[in-house]
DOKE-174946 format. One record per residue (C-alpha): z, x, y negated; residue number from 1. Coordinates in Angstrom, 1 decimal, m for minus. Each point is the difference from the previous one (the first is absolute). Example, Ala and Ser with C-alpha at 12.3 -4.5 7.8 and 13.67 -1.06 7.14 Angstrom:
     c3     c1     c2  nr
    7.8   12.3    4.5   1
   m0.7    1.4   m3.4   2
This chain:
     c3     c1     c2  nr
   15.0   41.7  m70.0   1
    1.5    0.5   m3.9   2
    3.7    1.6   m0.7   3
    1.8   m3.4    0.3   4
    1.5   m1.1    3.8   5
    1.8   m3.1    0.4   6
    3.5    0.7    0.8   7
    1.4   m1.6    3.3   8
    2.9   m1.9   m0.6   9
    3.8    1.0    0.7  10
    3.1   m0.8    2.1  11
    3.3    0.8    0.3  12
    0.4    2.7    2.8  13
    3.1   m1.4    1.9  14
    2.9   m2.2   m1.5  15
    1.0    1.7   m3.0  16
   m3.0    2.8    0.2  17
   m2.2    1.6   m2.4  18
   m3.3   m2.3   m1.5  19
   m2.9    1.9    1.6  20
   m3.8   m0.7    0.9  21
   m0.5   m2.9    2.9  22
   m2.2    3.3    2.0  23
    1.4    3.2   m0.2  24
   m0.9    3.8    0.5  25
    0.2    2.1    3.3  26
   m0.5    3.5   m1.3  27
    0.3    1.9    3.4  28
   m3.8    0.4    0.3  29
   m0.2    2.0   m2.8  30
    2.2    3.2    1.4  31
   m0.6   m0.9    3.8  32
   m1.2   m1.6    3.4  33
   m3.4   m0.9   m0.8  34
   m1.8    3.5   m0.6  35
   m1.0    1.5   m3.7  36
    1.0   m1.4   m3.0  37
   m2.6    0.1   m3.5  38
    3.4    0.5   m2.4  39
   m2.0   m1.0   m3.0  40
   m0.9   m3.1    1.8  41
    2.9   m1.0    0.9  42
    2.0    1.2   m3.3  43
   m2.7   m2.7   m1.3  44
    1.0   m2.3    2.7  45
    3.5    0.1   m1.0  46
   m0.4   m0.7   m3.7  47
   m1.7   m3.3    1.4  48
    2.8   m1.6    1.3  49
    1.6   m0.1   m3.0  50
   m3.0   m1.8   m2.1  51
   m0.2   m2.1    3.3  52
    3.9   m1.2    0.0  53
    0.0    1.7    3.0  54
    3.6    1.6   m0.8  55
    2.1    0.5    3.2  56
   m0.7    3.7    0.8  57
    0.8    1.3    3.8  58
    0.6    2.8    1.4  59
    2.0    2.0    2.1  60
    2.0    3.9    0.2  61
   m1.8    0.4    3.4  62
   m3.8   m0.6   m1.4  63
   m1.5    3.5   m0.4  64
    3.5    1.3    0.6  65
    0.7   m1.1   m3.4  66
   m3.5    0.8   m1.5  67
   m0.5   m3.5   m0.9  68
    2.8   m0.4   m2.3  69
   m0.8    3.1   m1.5  70
   m3.3   m1.0   m0.7  71
    0.9   m3.5   m1.1  72
    2.9    1.8   m3.0  73
   m2.7   m0.1   m2.0  74
   m1.1   m3.2    0.0  75
    3.4   m1.3   m0.3  76
    1.0    2.1   m2.9  77
   m2.9   m1.6   m1.9  78
    1.0   m3.5    1.5  79
    3.8   m0.3    0.5  80
    0.2   m2.9   m1.6  81
   m2.5   m2.5    1.6  82
    0.5    1.1    3.8  83
    2.6   m0.7    2.6  84
    0.2    3.0    1.7  85
    1.2   m0.2    4.3  86
   m0.1    3.1    1.8  87
    1.7    0.2    3.3  88
    2.5    2.6    2.2  89
    0.7    0.2    3.5  90
   m3.1    2.4    1.9  91
    0.6    3.2   m0.4  92
   m2.8    2.3    0.1  93
    0.0    4.0   m0.9  94
   m2.9    1.1   m1.8  95
    1.1    3.5    2.4  96
   m0.1   m1.3    2.8  97
   m2.9   m2.4    0.8  98
    1.4   m1.3    3.2  99
    2.9   m0.8   m1.1 100
    1.2   m3.9    0.0 101
    3.7   m1.6   m0.6 102
    1.3   m3.6   m1.1 103
    2.5    0.5   m2.2 104
    2.4   m2.6   m1.4 105
    3.5    2.0   m0.4 106
    1.8   m0.3   m3.4 107
   m0.4    3.7   m0.5 108
   m4.0    0.2    0.3 109
   m0.4   m3.3   m2.7 110
    1.7    1.5   m2.5 111
   m2.2    3.5    0.6 112
   m3.0   m2.2    0.4 113
    0.3   m2.0   m2.8 114
    0.5    2.9   m2.4 115
   m3.0    1.6    1.1 116
   m2.0   m3.4   m0.5 117
    1.3    0.0   m3.5 118
   m0.7    3.4   m0.6 119
   m3.8    0.0    1.6 120
   m0.6   m3.3   m2.2 121
    1.8    1.3   m3.0 122
    2.1   m3.2   m0.7 123
    3.7   m0.3   m0.6 124
   m0.1   m3.6    2.3 125
   m2.2   m1.6    3.0 126
   m0.5   m3.6   m0.6 127
   m0.3   m0.6    3.6 128
    1.6    2.6    3.0 129
   m1.2   m1.2    3.7 130
    1.7    1.4    2.8 131
   m3.6    1.1    2.2 132
    1.2   m0.4    3.2 133
    3.0   m1.1    1.5 134
    1.8    2.5    2.7 135
    2.2   m2.3    2.1 136
    2.2    3.0    0.5 137
    1.7   m0.5   m3.7 138
    2.2   m2.7   m0.2 139
   m2.7   m2.5   m2.8 140
    3.7   m0.9   m2.4 141
    0.2    4.0    0.1 142
   m3.4    0.4   m1.4 143
   m0.2   m3.0   m2.2 144
    3.3    1.2   m1.2 145
   m1.5    2.7   m1.3 146
   m3.0   m1.6   m1.5 147
    2.3   m1.8   m2.1 148
    2.0    2.6   m1.5 149
   m3.5    1.2   m1.3 150
    0.0   m3.0   m1.6 151
    3.3    0.5   m1.5 152
   m0.7    3.3   m1.1 153
   m3.0   m1.4   m1.9 154
   m2.6    1.9    2.1 155
   m1.3   m2.9    1.3 156
   m1.1   m3.3   m1.1 157
   m0.6   m2.3    3.4 158
    0.2    1.0    3.5 159
   m2.7   m1.3    2.8 160
   m0.5    0.3    3.6 161
   m3.0    1.2    1.9 162
   m0.5   m1.1    3.7 163
    3.1   m1.5    0.7 164
    0.8   m2.9    2.1 165
    1.4   m3.7   m1.2 166
    3.3    0.6    1.2 167
   m0.2    3.7   m2.0 168
   m1.0   m1.6   m3.2 169
    3.2   m2.7    0.5 170
    2.5    3.5    0.6 171
   m1.5    1.7   m2.8 172
    0.2   m3.1   m2.7 173
    3.7   m0.5    0.8 174
    0.3    3.9   m1.2 175
   m1.9   m0.2   m3.1 176
   m2.5   m2.2   m0.9 177
   m3.5    0.6    0.9 178
   m2.6   m0.3   m2.3 179
   m3.4    0.6    2.0 180
   m1.0    0.6    4.3 181
   m3.3    1.4    0.4 182
   m1.7    0.1    3.6 183
   m3.5   m0.2    1.3 184
   m1.4   m3.4   m0.4 185
   m3.6   m1.1    0.0 186
   m2.3   m2.2    2.0 187
    0.3    3.0    2.6 188
    3.8    0.3    0.1 189
    2.3   m3.0   m0.1 190
    2.9    1.3    2.0 191
    2.0    0.0   m3.3 192
    0.0   m4.1    0.4 193
    2.2    0.4    3.0 194
    3.6    0.1   m2.1 195
   m0.1    1.8   m3.2 196
   m2.6   m2.1   m1.8 197
    2.6   m2.7    0.3 198
    2.8    1.6   m0.8 199
   m1.5    1.8   m3.3 200
   m0.9   m3.7   m0.6 201
    3.5   m1.1    0.4 202
    1.3    2.8   m2.0 203
   m2.1   m0.1   m2.7 204
   m1.7    3.4    1.0 205
   m3.4    0.7   m1.1 206
   m2.4    1.3    2.6 207
   m2.6    2.7   m0.6 208
   m2.2    0.6    2.5 209
   m1.3    3.6    0.5 210
   m4.0    0.3    1.5 211
   m0.5   m3.7   m0.6 212
   m3.3    1.2    0.4 213
    0.1    1.2    3.8 214
   m0.4    3.7   m1.3 215
   m3.6   m0.9   m1.5 216
   m1.0   m1.9    3.3 217
    0.2   m3.3   m1.5 218
   m2.3    1.4   m2.7 219
   m2.6   m0.5    2.8 220
   m1.4    3.4   m1.3 221
    0.1    1.6    3.5 222
    0.4   m0.8    3.8 223
    0.6    3.5    1.9 224
    2.0    2.5   m0.9 225
   m1.2    2.6    2.4 226
   m3.0    0.6   m2.5 227
    0.7   m1.4   m3.0 228
    3.4    1.3   m1.0 229
    0.4    4.0   m1.0 230
    2.3    2.3    1.9 231
    2.9   m0.6   m2.3 232
    0.3   m3.2   m0.2 233
    2.6   m1.7    1.7 234
   m1.2   m3.1    1.1 235
   m1.7    2.2    3.0 236
    3.3    0.0    2.0 237
    0.6   m3.7   m0.6 238
   m1.2   m2.4    3.4 239
   m1.6   m2.8   m2.3 240
   m2.4    2.6   m1.2 241
   m0.5    1.8    3.3 242
   m3.7   m0.8    1.9 243
    0.1   m3.6    1.5 244
    2.7   m0.9   m2.4 245
   m1.7    0.6   m3.1 246
   m3.2   m1.5    1.7 247
    2.1   m3.1    1.2 248
    2.1   m0.8   m3.0 249
   m2.9    0.5   m2.3 250
   m1.8   m3.0    1.9 251
    3.5   m1.9   m1.3 252
   m1.7    0.3   m3.8 253
   m2.4   m2.6    0.4 254
    1.8   m2.9   m1.0 255
    0.9    2.0   m3.1 256
   m3.2    1.2   m1.1 257
   m0.9   m3.7   m0.1 258
    2.8   m1.2   m2.3 259
   m0.9    3.1   m2.0 260
   m3.4   m1.4   m0.3 261
    0.8   m3.2   m0.7 262
    2.5    1.0   m3.0 263
   m2.3    2.8   m1.4 264
    2.2    2.2    0.7 265
    0.9    3.4    2.0 266
    1.8   m0.1    3.9 267
    2.6    2.1   m1.6 268
    0.6   m3.0   m2.8 269
    0.7   m2.4    2.9 270
    1.9    2.0    1.7 271
    2.5    0.7   m3.0 272
   m0.3   m3.7   m1.5 273
    1.1   m0.8    4.1 274
    3.2    2.4   m0.8 275
    0.3   m1.2   m3.0 276
    0.4   m3.9    1.1 277
    2.6    1.3    2.2 278
    2.4   m0.8   m3.0 279
   m0.7   m3.8    0.6 280
    0.2   m0.1    3.7 281
    2.7    1.8    0.1 282
    2.3   m0.7   m3.1 283
    0.7    3.1   m1.7 284
   m1.5    2.6   m2.3 285
   m3.0    2.2    1.4 286
   m1.6    3.1   m1.9 287
   m2.2    1.9    2.1 288
   m0.7    3.4   m0.5 289
   m4.0    1.1    0.9 290
   m0.6    3.5   m0.8 291
   m3.4    1.8   m1.2 292
   m1.0    2.8   m1.8 293
   m3.0   m1.6   m1.6 294
    0.2   m2.1   m3.1 295
   m2.3   m2.8    0.8 296
    1.4   m0.3    3.2 297
    4.0   m0.8   m2.0 298
   m2.1   m2.5   m2.2 299
   m1.1   m1.6    2.7 300
    3.2   m0.6    2.0 301
    1.4   m0.4   m3.2 302
   m2.7   m3.2    0.1 303
    1.4   m1.7    3.3 304
    3.1   m1.4   m1.3 305
   m2.4   m2.6   m1.8 306
   m1.3   m1.1    3.4 307
    1.6   m2.6    1.6 308
   m0.6   m0.5    3.6 309
    0.0   m3.8    1.4 310
    1.6   m1.8    2.5 311
   m3.3    0.5    2.7 312
   m0.7    3.1   m0.7 313
    3.6    1.1    0.5 314
   m0.8   m1.8    3.1 315
   m2.5    2.0    0.7 316
    2.0    3.5   m0.6 317
    2.9   m1.1    1.8 318
   m1.1    1.2    3.7 319
   m1.1    3.5   m1.3 320
    3.2    2.0    0.4 321
    0.5   m1.4    3.5 322
   m3.0    1.7    1.4 323
    0.0    3.9   m1.6 324
    0.1    2.7    2.9 325
    2.3    2.8   m0.3 326
    3.5    0.2   m2.4 327
    0.1    1.1   m3.7 328
    1.4    3.1    1.3 329
   m0.3    2.3    3.0 330
    3.6    0.3   m0.1 331
    1.6   m3.4   m1.2 332
    3.8    1.3    0.5 333
    0.5    0.3   m3.3 334
   m1.0   m3.2   m1.2 335
    1.6   m2.9   m0.1 336
   m1.7   m1.7    2.5 337
    1.6    2.2    2.4 338
    3.3   m0.8   m0.9 339
   m0.3   m4.2    0.2 340
    1.8   m1.6    2.7 341
   m3.7   m1.5    1.7 342
   m3.4    1.0   m1.9 343
């Protein structure tokens, strides 16, 4: 394809937030969840993000128990002024205890977590710092207040929240401006439209959909997780990828395949274009963060930002989410959907 890559357009990430490419990059899969990684290919993919204008780079301290942040550090050092670096705290794992997991929002832990992330990433400031999951046992004002202190101290530039309800976003924004909310949002997962999307639009908060390709399902590349996913791939634990659910959900992609053919595009590009157009539907900035370990897929994903779906095509895709078999997690207790007054 040559060395010249058309860059995607930029948008403001929340009111007063940084300018970023309208599509970001989720780095989790480089170090966790989806089986073995070819490090050289992953580094080539990271370099392709900058060339394509994909400047919001998203990681978390839990990905690979810190390994993902460490892997990104050389890339970050080489491109510090070109990227917006996002990481998260709140889900505590321990390398010496594989069975351990805790949700931590207490101020002492937040300070411990940010110092560890700064060290692993090799930076003096984090551009966007998310609370990864909410612990309802800790007052939200206390947690966001501790995060705000990090902004005042110059360790963090902007604050984000992940998997929160509309009411929680409103409360947090009253303590300190929130730049972005990150939650799963795709043709397969639309529970965020219950409350948080509307509140984000009202407050000028950007929305950063994770898993906008349904963790790969919306690429149309497989239909039976029992046969097609490796033993270390965490999707084997997700209800939508299991047995009859996986086969039923694969059948829902038929209209996606037809629309992709009409556009000379891939199903992944149509799925991403749908997410991107939520910006117009709901009146807020939307910056999805698909992840990949392959340069070609990165460029394919970025190409989706230049596809516009017609009203008729959007209408055809509208019913899909309501027909999906299985929840997005086996245990939904840590999601925003679990804390909504009604689902």
